[in-house]
N, C-alpha and C positions, 0 to 999 in steps of 0.2 A: 504494500500500500504506500502511496505517495503522501508525505506529510505536507500540509499547506504551511507556508511561512507565517509566522506570527505577524500581526499588524504592527506597523512601525509607529507606535505612539512615542513621540519624542517630547511632548509638552502637555502637562496637565495644568490647567488654569483654575485657581481657586479664588474667586472674588469674595471679599469679606468686608464687613463693617461692624465693628464692635461685637464680634462673636467669638470670644476667646475659647470657650469650651467647645462649641461645635467645630471650630478650626482645629483645635487640638485633637478631637475625635477623628476628623477627616485625615489629618496628617498621620495619625497613629494607624488608621486603616491602610493608608497608602504604604506605610513602612512595613506593615505585616503581610501584605499580599504576596502571592507566589510569583507574580511577574517580576523579573529582575530589576531592582532599583537602578542599576547602572544603565538601563536601556531607556530611561525617561528622566525628564526634569520636571520639577514642580515649581510653578510661579504663583505665589500668593500676591494678589493685588489688593492692597489695603486702600479702601475707598474713603480715606480721611477720617477714620474712627478716632474717638477720644483716647483710646488705649492702643498704641501702635501694635500691629500684628507681628512685628519683628520680635516682640517679647516671647511669643509662642513659637515662632519659626526657629529661633536660635536653638531650641531644645531638640530639633530634628536634623540638624546639619550633619550629624555623624551617621545618620541612617538613610538620608535621602539627599539627592541633589536638589536642594530647595533654595529659592531666593525670594525676596519680598520686594515689591515695588509699591511705593506709597504715592497716592495722588490726592488732590483735593476732592472732596465729596462730589460725585457726579452721578451716582446711582449704579446699580448692578450691571446694566448694559454697557455703560462706559468702562467699567472695570473689566468686563469680559473682553471688550474690544482692545483695551490696553494690553491685556495678556495675549490676545490673538496676534497682535503686532510682533510679538516675540517668537512666534511659531517658526520651527525649522523642519519639522517632520512631515510625514505624509498625512497623519491624523492628529487632530487636536481634541483633547477632552476637557470639558468644563465640569467642575464639581461645585455646586452651590450649597 
């Protein structure tokens, strides 16, 4: 039997606004999945929350290729678009 190649997910975009616990849960799930962490990057787009998302993201840098981009509050669609502009792979995944 011929194995189909895995999809080329290179970037997972996580828009967030003052949601530290849901963000932590999302990053924890990404870190624990079976898909190899070296095959994708996670970009958290902080949509101008009062508590910077970087506080949560720092705890996952040893388990994920993760970065955070902060922008002035413009809503979830603008945060998704900001993350999409960073895409380099064939597929782009959004996790809200």
